[in-house]
ChimeraX commands (.cxc) that place a marker at each C-alpha (Angstrom):
marker #1 position 94.80,93.66,84.90 radius 0.5
marker #1 position 96.03,94.04,88.44 radius 0.5
marker #1 position 95.95,92.08,91.66 radius 0.5
marker #1 position 96.52,92.42,95.37 radius 0.5
marker #1 position 98.14,89.73,97.46 radius 0.5
marker #1 position 98.58,89.80,101.19 radius 0.5
marker #1 position 97.98,88.23,104.55 radius 0.5
marker #1 position 94.47,89.70,105.06 radius 0.5
marker #1 position 96.05,91.51,107.98 radius 0.5
marker #1 position 98.67,94.23,107.80 radius 0.5
marker #1 position 100.72,93.44,104.69 radius 0.5
marker #1 position 99.46,93.85,101.13 radius 0.5
marker #1 position 101.31,93.95,97.82 radius 0.5
marker #1 position 100.05,95.26,94.51 radius 0.5
marker #1 position 101.20,92.97,91.72 radius 0.5
marker #1 position 100.93,92.78,87.96 radius 0.5
marker #1 position 99.25,96.07,87.10 radius 0.5
marker #1 position 99.51,95.70,83.35 radius 0.5
marker #1 position 97.85,97.46,80.42 radius 0.5
marker #1 position 98.24,96.20,76.87 radius 0.5
marker #1 position 100.65,98.62,75.16 radius 0.5
marker #1 position 98.12,99.30,72.40 radius 0.5
marker #1 position 95.74,100.70,75.05 radius 0.5
marker #1 position 98.13,102.77,77.17 radius 0.5
marker #1 position 97.38,106.41,78.00 radius 0.5
marker #1 position 93.62,105.85,77.89 radius 0.5
marker #1 position 93.05,105.86,81.67 radius 0.5
marker #1 position 92.86,102.07,81.98 radius 0.5
marker #1 position 95.76,101.84,84.43 radius 0.5
marker #1 position 94.21,104.58,86.57 radius 0.5
marker #1 position 90.90,102.70,86.59 radius 0.5
marker #1 position 92.65,99.49,87.65 radius 0.5
marker #1 position 94.45,101.33,90.45 radius 0.5
marker #1 position 91.24,103.06,91.53 radius 0.5
marker #1 position 89.57,99.67,91.91 radius 0.5
marker #1 position 92.56,98.34,93.85 radius 0.5
marker #1 position 92.54,101.42,96.10 radius 0.5
marker #1 position 88.81,100.93,96.75 radius 0.5
marker #1 position 89.43,97.31,97.73 radius 0.5
marker #1 position 92.26,98.31,100.05 radius 0.5
marker #1 position 90.28,101.12,101.66 radius 0.5
marker #1 position 87.46,98.67,102.40 radius 0.5
marker #1 position 89.63,95.74,103.55 radius 0.5
marker #1 position 93.04,96.85,104.81 radius 0.5
marker #1 position 93.13,97.99,108.45 radius 0.5
marker #1 position 94.58,101.24,109.71 radius 0.5
marker #1 position 98.39,101.26,109.51 radius 0.5
marker #1 position 98.53,98.37,107.02 radius 0.5
marker #1 position 101.61,98.39,104.78 radius 0.5
marker #1 position 100.89,98.45,101.05 radius 0.5
marker #1 position 103.90,97.71,98.87 radius 0.5
marker #1 position 104.60,97.42,95.16 radius 0.5
marker #1 position 107.47,97.10,92.74 radius 0.5
marker #1 position 107.10,99.64,89.94 radius 0.5
marker #1 position 108.50,98.92,86.52 radius 0.5
marker #1 position 111.21,101.25,85.26 radius 0.5
marker #1 position 109.92,104.75,84.46 radius 0.5
marker #1 position 106.40,104.27,85.90 radius 0.5
marker #1 position 106.88,105.13,89.57 radius 0.5
marker #1 position 105.46,108.62,88.90 radius 0.5
marker #1 position 102.14,106.96,88.02 radius 0.5
marker #1 position 101.93,105.40,91.49 radius 0.5
marker #1 position 102.78,108.62,93.32 radius 0.5
marker #1 position 99.39,109.91,92.13 radius 0.5
marker #1 position 97.86,107.26,94.39 radius 0.5
marker #1 position 99.96,108.21,97.41 radius 0.5
marker #1 position 102.82,105.74,97.05 radius 0.5
marker #1 position 106.34,106.81,97.95 radius 0.5
marker #1 position 109.64,105.62,96.59 radius 0.5
marker #1 position 111.83,103.64,98.97 radius 0.5
marker #1 position 115.58,104.28,99.22 radius 0.5
marker #1 position 117.72,102.88,96.40 radius 0.5
marker #1 position 119.06,100.24,98.78 radius 0.5
marker #1 position 115.47,99.04,99.39 radius 0.5
marker #1 position 113.72,99.13,96.00 radius 0.5
marker #1 position 110.00,99.44,95.53 radius 0.5
marker #1 position 107.28,101.80,96.65 radius 0.5
marker #1 position 104.92,101.83,99.60 radius 0.5
marker #1 position 102.25,103.60,101.57 radius 0.5
marker #1 position 100.65,103.15,104.96 radius 0.5
marker #1 position 96.85,103.00,105.25 radius 0.5
marker #1 position 95.47,105.87,107.35 radius 0.5
marker #1 position 91.81,105.69,108.25 radius 0.5
marker link #1:1,2 radius 0.2
marker link #1:2,3 radius 0.2
marker link #1:3,4 radius 0.2
marker link #1:4,5 radius 0.2
marker link #1:5,6 radius 0.2
marker link #1:6,7 radius 0.2
marker link #1:7,8 radius 0.2
marker link #1:8,9 radius 0.2
marker link #1:9,10 radius 0.2
marker link #1:10,11 radius 0.2
marker link #1:11,12 radius 0.2
marker link #1:12,13 radius 0.2
marker link #1:13,14 radius 0.2
marker link #1:14,15 radius 0.2
marker link #1:15,16 radius 0.2
marker link #1:16,17 radius 0.2
marker link #1:17,18 radius 0.2
marker link #1:18,19 radius 0.2
marker link #1:19,20 radius 0.2
marker link #1:20,21 radius 0.2
marker link #1:21,22 radius 0.2
marker link #1:22,23 radius 0.2
marker link #1:23,24 radius 0.2
marker link #1:24,25 radius 0.2
marker link #1:25,26 radius 0.2
marker link #1:26,27 radius 0.2
marker link #1:27,28 radius 0.2
marker link #1:28,29 radius 0.2
marker link #1:29,30 radius 0.2
marker link #1:30,31 radius 0.2
marker link #1:31,32 radius 0.2
marker link #1:32,33 radius 0.2
marker link #1:33,34 radius 0.2
marker link #1:34,35 radius 0.2
marker link #1:35,36 radius 0.2
marker link #1:36,37 radius 0.2
marker link #1:37,38 radius 0.2
marker link #1:38,39 radius 0.2
marker link #1:39,40 radius 0.2
marker link #1:40,41 radius 0.2
marker link #1:41,42 radius 0.2
marker link #1:42,43 radius 0.2
marker link #1:43,44 radius 0.2
marker link #1:44,45 radius 0.2
marker link #1:45,46 radius 0.2
marker link #1:46,47 radius 0.2
marker link #1:47,48 radius 0.2
marker link #1:48,49 radius 0.2
marker link #1:49,50 radius 0.2
marker link #1:50,51 radius 0.2
marker link #1:51,52 radius 0.2
marker link #1:52,53 radius 0.2
marker link #1:53,54 radius 0.2
marker link #1:54,55 radius 0.2
marker link #1:55,56 radius 0.2
marker link #1:56,57 radius 0.2
marker link #1:57,58 radius 0.2
marker link #1:58,59 radius 0.2
marker link #1:59,60 radius 0.2
marker link #1:60,61 radius 0.2
marker link #1:61,62 radius 0.2
marker link #1:62,63 radius 0.2
marker link #1:63,64 radius 0.2
marker link #1:64,65 radius 0.2
marker link #1:65,66 radius 0.2
marker link #1:66,67 radius 0.2
marker link #1:67,68 radius 0.2
marker link #1:68,69 radius 0.2
marker link #1:69,70 radius 0.2
marker link #1:70,71 radius 0.2
marker link #1:71,72 radius 0.2
marker link #1:72,73 radius 0.2
marker link #1:73,74 radius 0.2
marker link #1:74,75 radius 0.2
marker link #1:75,76 radius 0.2
marker link #1:76,77 radius 0.2
marker link #1:77,78 radius 0.2
marker link #1:78,79 radius 0.2
marker link #1:79,80 radius 0.2
marker link #1:80,81 radius 0.2
marker link #1:81,82 radius 0.2
marker link #1:82,83 radius 0.2
view
């Protein structure tokens, strides 16, 4: 499962991207993120901020979708929509 919350304007946050541990490494997480990315590309305006908090040891997964790590003093990951 996965969800997006936001203000329907310029701020969006990806929350609760979760795959049952018995089904990990089968591409399910990538499919969830692909659907989320499609939603954002269709609904988030240019220069919208997309943020997320990655669980420990999974930030590399999100970099495949264009997310960048924030400095250690500002945890989380983000990207800016460019259309």
